[in-house]
One Martini backbone bead per residue (centre of mass of N, CA, C, O) as a GRO file, in nm:
protein
  206
    1MET     BB    1  11.016   8.489  12.317
    2ALA     BB    2  11.114   8.656  12.057
    3TYR     BB    3  11.191   8.617  11.737
    4GLN     BB    4  11.530   8.610  11.592
    5ARG     BB    5  11.709   8.701  11.348
    6SER     BB    6  11.967   8.644  11.179
    7GLU     BB    7  12.219   8.780  11.004
    8LYS     BB    8  12.195   8.581  10.763
    9MET     BB    9  11.885   8.614  10.719
   10GLU     BB   10  11.890   8.922  10.665
   11GLN     BB   11  12.070   8.913  10.421
   12ARG     BB   12  11.893   8.726  10.244
   13LEU     BB   13  11.647   8.911  10.238
   14ALA     BB   14  11.781   9.154  10.124
   15ALA     BB   15  11.879   9.014   9.858
   16ASN     BB   16  11.592   8.940   9.761
   17ARG     BB   17  11.487   9.228   9.741
   18GLU     BB   18  11.699   9.329   9.533
   19ARG     BB   19  11.610   9.130   9.316
   20ILE     BB   20  11.329   9.224   9.280
   21LEU     BB   21  11.392   9.526   9.213
   22GLY     BB   22  11.568   9.455   8.963
   23ALA     BB   23  11.360   9.296   8.811
   24ALA     BB   24  11.145   9.519   8.785
   25ARG     BB   25  11.323   9.732   8.642
   26LYS     BB   26  11.387   9.555   8.390
   27LEU     BB   27  11.092   9.531   8.297
   28VAL     BB   28  11.017   9.827   8.279
   29SER     BB   29  11.243   9.895   8.072
   30LYS     BB   30  11.118   9.705   7.843
   31GLY     BB   31  10.764   9.761   7.906
   32GLY     BB   32  10.675   9.863   8.160
   33LEU     BB   33  10.432   9.810   8.394
   34ARG     BB   34  10.268   9.595   8.228
   35GLU     BB   35  10.532   9.387   8.231
   36ALA     BB   36  10.533   9.393   8.562
   37ARG     BB   37  10.432   9.115   8.675
   38MET     BB   38  10.448   8.930   8.950
   39GLY     BB   39  10.523   8.666   8.811
   40THR     BB   40  10.753   8.785   8.642
   41VAL     BB   41  10.926   8.892   8.861
   42ALA     BB   42  10.970   8.629   9.019
   43SER     BB   43  11.112   8.482   8.779
   44GLU     BB   44  11.345   8.684   8.743
   45ALA     BB   45  11.428   8.643   9.063
   46GLY     BB   46  11.391   8.331   9.145
   47LEU     BB   47  11.089   8.322   9.253
   48SER     BB   48  10.805   8.294   9.393
   49THR     BB   49  10.500   8.450   9.416
   50GLY     BB   50  10.469   8.408   9.721
   51ALA     BB   51  10.738   8.520   9.804
   52LEU     BB   52  10.695   8.803   9.691
   53TYR     BB   53  10.444   8.878   9.880
   54ARG     BB   54  10.624   8.892  10.142
   55TYR     BB   55  10.764   9.163  10.040
   56PHE     BB   56  10.513   9.238   9.844
   57PRO     BB   57  10.168   9.278   9.877
   58SER     BB   58  10.192   9.466   9.607
   59LYS     BB   59  10.241   9.625   9.316
   60ALA     BB   60  10.247   9.911   9.433
   61ASP     BB   61  10.471   9.863   9.640
   62LEU     BB   62  10.688   9.782   9.442
   63PHE     BB   63  10.685  10.047   9.258
   64VAL     BB   64  10.750  10.244   9.480
   65ASP     BB   65  11.040  10.127   9.538
   66VAL     BB   66  11.151  10.156   9.251
   67LEU     BB   67  11.108  10.455   9.233
   68ASN     BB   68  11.276  10.548   9.484
   69ALA     BB   69  11.542  10.430   9.387
   70ALA     BB   70  11.549  10.597   9.117
   71VAL     BB   71  11.547  10.878   9.256
   72ASP     BB   72  11.799  10.852   9.427
   73HIS     BB   73  11.985  10.826   9.183
   74GLU     BB   74  11.913  11.096   9.055
   75ILE     BB   75  11.993  11.282   9.291
   76LEU     BB   76  12.291  11.217   9.290
   77ILE     BB   77  12.346  11.334   9.013
   78LEU     BB   78  12.243  11.620   9.065
   79ASP     BB   79  12.433  11.680   9.305
   80LYS     BB   80  12.695  11.676   9.145
   81ILE     BB   81  12.621  11.916   8.965
   82VAL     BB   82  12.577  12.123   9.190
   83GLU     BB   83  12.875  12.064   9.326
   84GLY     BB   84  13.009  12.166   9.091
   85PRO     BB   85  13.121  12.336   8.855
   86GLY     BB   86  12.998  12.658   8.823
   87SER     BB   87  12.715  12.810   8.765
   88ALA     BB   88  12.381  12.830   8.837
   89ARG     BB   89  12.314  12.819   8.533
   90ASP     BB   90  12.467  12.561   8.468
   91HIS     BB   91  12.331  12.378   8.673
   92LEU     BB   92  12.048  12.402   8.560
   93ARG     BB   93  12.097  12.307   8.270
   94ASN     BB   94  12.249  12.042   8.343
   95ALA     BB   95  12.020  11.905   8.512
   96VAL     BB   96  11.803  11.900   8.295
   97ALA     BB   97  11.952  11.765   8.073
   98SER     BB   98  12.027  11.506   8.221
   99PHE     BB   99  11.737  11.408   8.270
  100VAL     BB  100  11.638  11.408   7.975
  101ARG     BB  101  11.857  11.217   7.861
  102ARG     BB  102  11.782  10.963   8.038
  103ALA     BB  103  11.486  10.938   7.960
  104LEU     BB  104  11.545  10.897   7.644
  105ARG     BB  105  11.718  10.627   7.693
  106GLY     BB  106  11.468  10.542   7.910
  107PRO     BB  107  11.141  10.542   7.834
  108ASN     BB  108  10.994  10.334   7.995
  109LEU     BB  109  11.083  10.416   8.282
  110ALA     BB  110  11.003  10.722   8.253
  111TYR     BB  111  10.703  10.669   8.198
  112ALA     BB  112  10.633  10.526   8.446
  113PHE     BB  113  10.731  10.770   8.640
  114ILE     BB  114  10.536  10.997   8.502
  115ALA     BB  115  10.260  10.872   8.305
  116GLU     BB  116  10.170  10.595   8.358
  117PRO     BB  117   9.914  10.420   8.414
  118THR     BB  118   9.806  10.375   8.763
  119GLU     BB  119   9.807  10.365   9.082
  120ALA     BB  120   9.750  10.583   9.336
  121ASP     BB  121  10.007  10.525   9.503
  122VAL     BB  122  10.201  10.586   9.268
  123ASP     BB  123  10.120  10.874   9.222
  124ALA     BB  124  10.183  10.981   9.512
  125ALA     BB  125  10.489  10.910   9.477
  126ARG     BB  126  10.546  11.100   9.242
  127MET     BB  127  10.489  11.367   9.393
  128LEU     BB  128  10.718  11.330   9.599
  129CYS     BB  129  10.949  11.321   9.388
  130ARG     BB  130  10.912  11.602   9.277
  131LYS     BB  131  10.985  11.734   9.542
  132GLN     BB  132  11.278  11.632   9.544
  133PHE     BB  133  11.366  11.777   9.284
  134GLY     BB  134  11.284  12.062   9.389
  135GLU     BB  135  11.512  12.087   9.603
  136VAL     BB  136  11.746  12.107   9.400
  137PHE     BB  137  11.644  12.372   9.257
  138LYS     BB  138  11.635  12.549   9.507
  139ARG     BB  139  11.934  12.559   9.546
  140ILE     BB  140  12.012  12.688   9.270
  141ILE     BB  141  11.833  12.953   9.304
  142ARG     BB  142  11.954  13.057   9.567
  143THR     BB  143  12.234  13.087   9.459
  144GLY     BB  144  12.173  13.279   9.217
  145ILE     BB  145  12.059  13.505   9.397
  146ALA     BB  146  12.315  13.545   9.577
  147ASN     BB  147  12.497  13.594   9.299
  148HIS     BB  148  12.312  13.760   9.083
  149GLU     BB  149  12.190  13.573   8.844
  150PHE     BB  150  11.914  13.594   8.984
  151PRO     BB  151  11.625  13.698   9.062
  152GLU     BB  152  11.394  13.761   9.253
  153GLN     BB  153  11.189  13.494   9.402
  154ASP     BB  154  10.986  13.218   9.402
  155VAL     BB  155  11.132  12.933   9.478
  156ASP     BB  156  10.907  12.721   9.502
  157ALA     BB  157  10.764  12.793   9.227
  158SER     BB  158  11.006  12.765   9.036
  159ALA     BB  159  11.078  12.471   9.099
  160ALA     BB  160  10.801  12.349   9.026
  161CYS     BB  161  10.805  12.445   8.730
  162ILE     BB  162  11.052  12.296   8.628
  163VAL     BB  163  10.958  12.019   8.682
  164GLY     BB  164  10.691  12.050   8.518
  165ALA     BB  165  10.830  12.105   8.255
  166PHE     BB  166  11.025  11.852   8.203
  167THR     BB  167  10.803  11.634   8.242
  168GLU     BB  168  10.593  11.733   8.036
  169ALA     BB  169  10.804  11.741   7.786
  170LEU     BB  170  10.834  11.404   7.796
  171VAL     BB  171  10.571  11.257   7.743
  172GLY     BB  172  10.572  11.237   7.430
  173PRO     BB  173  10.875  11.120   7.376
  174ILE     BB  174  10.810  10.857   7.580
  175ALA     BB  175  10.572  10.760   7.450
  176PRO     BB  176  10.476  10.491   7.265
  177SER     BB  177  10.310  10.653   7.034
  178THR     BB  178  10.551  10.919   7.019
  179ARG     BB  179  10.812  10.798   6.987
  180GLY     BB  180  11.082  10.949   6.801
  181THR     BB  181  10.964  11.244   6.674
  182LYS     BB  182  11.222  11.378   6.809
  183THR     BB  183  11.516  11.542   6.842
  184GLN     BB  184  11.699  11.510   7.110
  185ASP     BB  185  11.894  11.752   7.117
  186ARG     BB  186  11.683  11.964   7.077
  187LEU     BB  187  11.509  11.900   7.325
  188ILE     BB  188  11.722  11.939   7.544
  189ASP     BB  189  11.782  12.238   7.471
  190ALA     BB  190  11.481  12.348   7.488
  191VAL     BB  191  11.428  12.269   7.794
  192SER     BB  192  11.674  12.398   7.928
  193SER     BB  193  11.639  12.688   7.813
  194PHE     BB  194  11.356  12.736   7.938
  195CYS     BB  195  11.433  12.709   8.237
  196VAL     BB  196  11.640  12.936   8.249
  197ALA     BB  197  11.457  13.167   8.141
  198ALA     BB  198  11.248  13.154   8.362
  199VAL     BB  199  11.446  13.245   8.594
  200VAL     BB  200  11.579  13.491   8.477
  201GLY     BB  201  11.276  13.617   8.413
  202ALA     BB  202  11.108  13.617   8.693
  203GLY     BB  203  11.160  13.942   8.777
  204THR     BB  204  11.018  14.112   8.515
  205GLY     BB  205  10.744  14.128   8.612
  206ALA     BB  206  10.465  14.254   8.770
   0.00000   0.00000   0.00000
């Protein structure tokens, strides 16, 4: 007969896992992926390094889960904007501005999730996360087209371009070597205005 964990054991394991994820996110927020070494994460979580590896076999596995949890949180925020009052144009501007603003407030975490050199598995997870963000912007664009706010356009391409635009625009401002060289309010306005203009003008070309 196969061993079955008790409900109490399952709860303890789940709690430990959440502690590990919280510890890793805290360390990444302080100093990027390079500061979140497995031994340091284990110590922050109050566990041994050996215990940590029972939950996450590799550093890449841990970072992918931290990334996915953070993206899920971001998607919830963007969904609230999309479902709130205002036009599709307002939703587009506010969603981009909201993401950029939070990235600038937490540059270490944002840089880790957007551009910090890391393992191939984490890079692959980043690509999937960008697709998740793209789904949010597809909804906005489709609504704008239906409401005649935006011209007809390739929704998939436009959404991908928006995500690519605001993530690329953040690389310099959140990178450790060039951080803080631009006025944040001006950058937020510039990036969000560009994304709106790109969608509004998408149907005017040849």
